[in-house]
N, C-alpha and C positions, 0 to 999 in steps of 0.2 A: 512596675518600678515607680517609686515616689520621685518627685522632682528634685528633692534635696536629700541626700544620704548622709547620715551622721553616725558613723561607726564609733563605738566607745571602747572597743577592744580589738586586738589583732585578729582574733578568730572571726569577729563580726565583719571586719573589713575584708578578710579572705573570702568569706561567704558571699559578700556583696560583689566582689570582683569576679568570683567564679560564675555567679549568675549573669553578670554583664557579659562575660566571655561566652557563655553558652548561647546568649541571644545576639552576640556580636554587636553590642551596643556600647558606644564610646561615652566617656564621662569627663566632665571638667573637674580638675582637682584644685582645691584652694585650701588655705588655712583659715584666716578670718576674711579673706577677700580684699585686703587693702591694696593689692597690686594687680587686680584683675584688669586694670586699664593698660597694662604693659604687655606687649606681644600681640600676635594676631588674635582676633576674637575666636574663641574655641567653638566649633560646631559640634555639639554633643547632645545626647538624649536627656541628660540631667547633670546635676552638680553634686560632688562629693566633698564634704568639708571635714577636716580633722579637728574642728573646734571642740569636739567632745572628748578627744584624746588629750587630756590635760592633767598636769600635776608633776611636781618634782619628785623623781623616784630615787635619787641618790645625790648626796652632797657631802663631799669630804673636803672641808675647808683647808685642812693641813696638807692635803694632796693636790689642792687646786683643781679639782675635778667635780663636775656636776653632770647628772643625767636628768632629762626631763622628757615627758611625752610631747609629741610633735605639736599638739594644739595648745600648749601652755603659752599664755601671753608673755612676750618679752618683758613687759612692765612688771609682771609678777616675779620673774626670774631676777630682774635687776633690783627689786626691793629686797629679796632674800639675800642676794649677794652683798648689797650695801650694808645690810645689818651685820655682816661679818667683815666689813671693810674690804670687799672685793668687787670685781666688775667683769663685764665682758670686754676683753682688751681690744677687740676690733671694732667696737662701738657701732653696731649696725644702724643704718639710716632708717628713718621713718618717712615713708613716701607720702603720707597722708596729705600734707599741705600742698605738695607738688601736683597731686592727682585729684584734689578736691574730695578727698575721703577723710573720714574721722581719724584723728591722731591716736596713737597708742593701741592700735588694733592688732598689729602683726604678731605672729606666733613664732616660736623658736624653730619649728620645723621649716617654716617659710624662709627664715633667715638663711638656713643652710641650703635649702632647695634653690635659692637664688644667689647664693654666695654673696650675701649683702654685707658690705664692709664700708666703714666710714673713714674719717681723716687719719686715724691712728694706724691704718693699714700700712702706711709708708714706713713705719718703724717696727711694727710687730707682726705684719702679715695679714692675710685675709681670713674670713670666716673658715674657709676650707682648711687653712693651716692649723686651726684650733679644734677641728673635729677629730675625735679619737675613734668613735664607732657609732653605729646606728642599727636600728631594727626597722624593717619595713615589709611591705607586701608588693610584689611586682605585678606586671600585667598578666602573668600566668597564674595569678592567685596563689603564689607561693610565699610563705613567710620566710624571711631570711635575716641573718644577723651578720654584720661586718664589724671587725675591730673589737675592742674590749673596753673595760671601765677604768683601766689604769694606763698611764702614758707608756709604760714599757711594753704593753700588749698591742702590737700593731698588726696582728693577723687580719688579713682582709682589708687593710687600710686603703689600698688602691681602689677598691670598690666604693668605699665611702667617699673618696675624693672624686670619683667619676660621677657619683650621684649629686654631689654638691655643684650647684649651678645648672642642673638639668631642668629646672622649672617644672617639676612634676611630670615630665614626659617619659620617665623610665620606671618609676616606682613611687609608691606613697610611703613616706617616712612615718613611722609610728613612735619612735623614741630616738633621741640623739644624746650622745655623750661627748662632752667638750671640755677643753681647758679654760680655766678662768685665771684672773690675775689680781694682785693686791691693788687697791685704790692708791693713787699717789697722795702723799701727805700734803703737798703744795703744788700749785699750778700757777705759772705766770705766762702772759702772752705779750709779745712785742708787736705793736701795730704801727706800720709805716703807711703814710698817706701820700697820694698823688703820683705814685710810681707808674710809668707806662708798663704795658704788659710784658714786653721783652726784658726790661730791667727787673721787673718783679720776679719773673721766672728765673732769671740769672741769680738774683739774690737768694731765692728759696733753695735753689740747687746748691749754692755756696754754703748756706746754713746747714743743709743736710750733710755736707761733706766735712763739717767741723766735728770735733770730738765732744760736742756739748749736748748730744742726745736730744735733738729736736724731735718732738713726737707729732707735730702737725704743722703743715704749711699750706696756706690758702691765699689766693688773690682774687678780689672781687672788682669787676668793672663798676663805674659809678652808679648805674641803674640798679645793679644787684646790691651794691653796698648800701644804697638808700633804703633797702627793705629791712636791714638789720636794726633791731630795737635796743640792743644792749648798750647802755651808757659805759664809757663816753664816746663810743664809736658810732652809735646808732644815728641814722638819718643823715649822714654826711653825703654831700653831693660831690664826692671825689672817690677815686679808687682807694681800696685799703688792702694791705698785705699783712697777714698775721702769721706769727711764728710761735709755737707753743713749746714750753719747757715744763717738765713735771718730774718730781721726785721728792726727796726729803727737803725741808725748808732751807736748810743751810746750803745744800747742793744746788737748789734752784737759784738762790741768790747769787752764788758764785758763777754759775754757768750763764745766767742772764747777763751779768756784767761783762763776762768774757765775750759772749756772742755780740753784744752791742758794740764792743770794741772792734771785733772782727768785721762788723758790717757798717762801720762808721761812715764809709764813703756813700752810703745810701740814705743818710740823714739821721735825724734823732727821732726815735719812735716814742709813741705813747706806751705806757705800761699798764696792763690789766692785771689786777690782783686775782686771788683765788675765786672770789664770788663773781666778778665780771668775766673771768675766763670761762667759768662753768656756763654762764649765760650765753656768751658768744659761741662757744663750741657746741652748746646745746642747740642753738639756732642752726648751726651748720648740719647737725645730725637731722634736724627736721626739714632740711632743704629750704629754709626760709628765703635765701637769695633767689631761688627759682620758684617762688611761691606760685600757686595756680593762677594762670591767666589763659587767654586764648592763644598764646604763642605756642609754637612747637618747641619741644624740649628733647635734646639729644644728649646722650652720655658717651663721650669719646675718650678712649684710652690711647695714649700715644707716648712717644719719648718726650720727656720734659723739654729737651732742647729744641724740639720741633713744634711745641704747643702754640706759642705765640705766632709763629709763621703760619701754622694751619689756620688759626682764626683770622689772620690778616688775609689769607687767600680767600676765605669764605666771604669776607667783607667786600671783596671786589664784585660779588654777585648779589649780596643781600645784607640788610642790617643784622648785626649780630651782637648780643650781649653774652658775656661769658663769666663763669666762675672757675678758677683754676685750683684744683686740689692736688694733693700728692706732688707738690712742686711743679705742677703742670702735667703730670702723668695721667691725670684725670681732668677732663674739661667738660663742664656742664654748659651747653650751648643753647641759647634761646634765639629763635628766628620767628618772623611773622608767619601766620598761618598761610599755607599755600597748598596747591592740589596734591603734590607728591611729597609734602613735608620737607622739601629741600633735599630729598634723598640722593638725587643724582650728584649735586654739588658736594654734599657731605661725603659720599662714598669716594668721589674723585679725589677730594682733598686728603682723605685718610689713606687712600692708596698711594699717594705721593709721599706723605709724611711717615706712613707706617702706623699700624695699630688697628683698632676696630671701633665701630660705632653702633650704639643701640638706641633705637627710637623709644623714648620714655613716655612722651605725652603727645597725642594727636587725636583728631576725631576718629571715631570707629570706622567710618567709611574709608579714611586714609589708611588706617592700620590693616584693613582688609587687602589693600592693593599693593603696598610697598613691602620690601624686605625689612622687617623690624630689627632682627638680629643680624650681626655681621655675616655676609655670605661666606661659606666655608671653602677652604682650599680642597681640591679633590681628595687628597690623602686623609684630611680630617673628616670630610664628609663620609668617606668610606668607613672610617672608624666609628663615627656617630651612628651610621646605619647598622653597623655590626652590633653596637651596644643596644640599639632599639630592638633588633631582632632577638637578642638574648633576653632582654628584660620585658619587652612588651611586643611580641610578634604580631598580635592582632591590631595594634595601634589603638588600644582602648583609652589610654591615659593622655589627656590634654592634646588630642590630635591637632597638629598644625599650629600649636601655640608658639613654638620657636621658628619652625620652618614649615611652609605650607605643604610640603610633600612628606613630612615626617610627623 
């Protein structure tokens, strides 16, 4: 077997996995490899990349549906969508800056394999919610198809949802079919400065509860805010809290005014126009606030009303910088490098507040020793093991990537 396998068709992938199975040899599965630094290091005989499985195979702009082979770069897909005034509504994140990897590398298969969703998730749902169907090859070397190419065809949809977020541990996706959305005509962003974290979360939650269709809410602590370059908010040595509104120009103007009135108790915001808004939220997609450093980086999902309290609890034990997305439902937490990546304190705080935590950035030696993904409850672990037994009984695909015993 070669060190790197590059299948260019389903049948070729099937043959490769059959050969691996016959030799009982595990393999690491990647798209372009931009997120290899997340999860436990995979101990495998070689690496299999879907990078040669590329190309858009179906695009129906009037139906808002696209199909693409798994190795197709997201950048290529977004260029094609933009040419027709459309976009990926869940705006997947680019982890390159945060992991010291090149930007713009990730593939569309990896987006769904990791359920990669950005700030707009709070209003439109996650990548999983936009997946209609897929093709793939499982660890038994069987080609399978789930779902269909139109939104009305949901046959097998649960299988597609189960594979989304499985990080290549159940099957290798070869083609995905997903919903797209129109680009907004206009975008405005209201930016409040100097709010403490608890008040910022309170305000973001209040904004999401209004009828003004806020599509993004984020709060950055001063250190993270200083990494933003977009004018006029870039380089400020104070916290910033941003609220995004998007739609038709007239609608944006009206809703922006009403939202400012509803939130007047929190101060007078700066207003970012379309160009500045695209710059700011583009930096959020590239995770610029948590740009690569020697610090540990955690991704914590919790209840927005518990987010600031969770961070305050952690600060009793260690220095913490945080970016709150999804009104606090997602918190990016940076802490100084330490032997266990702060796992004991993070897990304890999450257990009290509720939610789950994933270690995104740490030295390889640390990632070998600590639980990187949230430990599963017994019932969920039983379900996960059942899925692994069905899709990959020999444990050939990304062994130990998510959990060391699976």
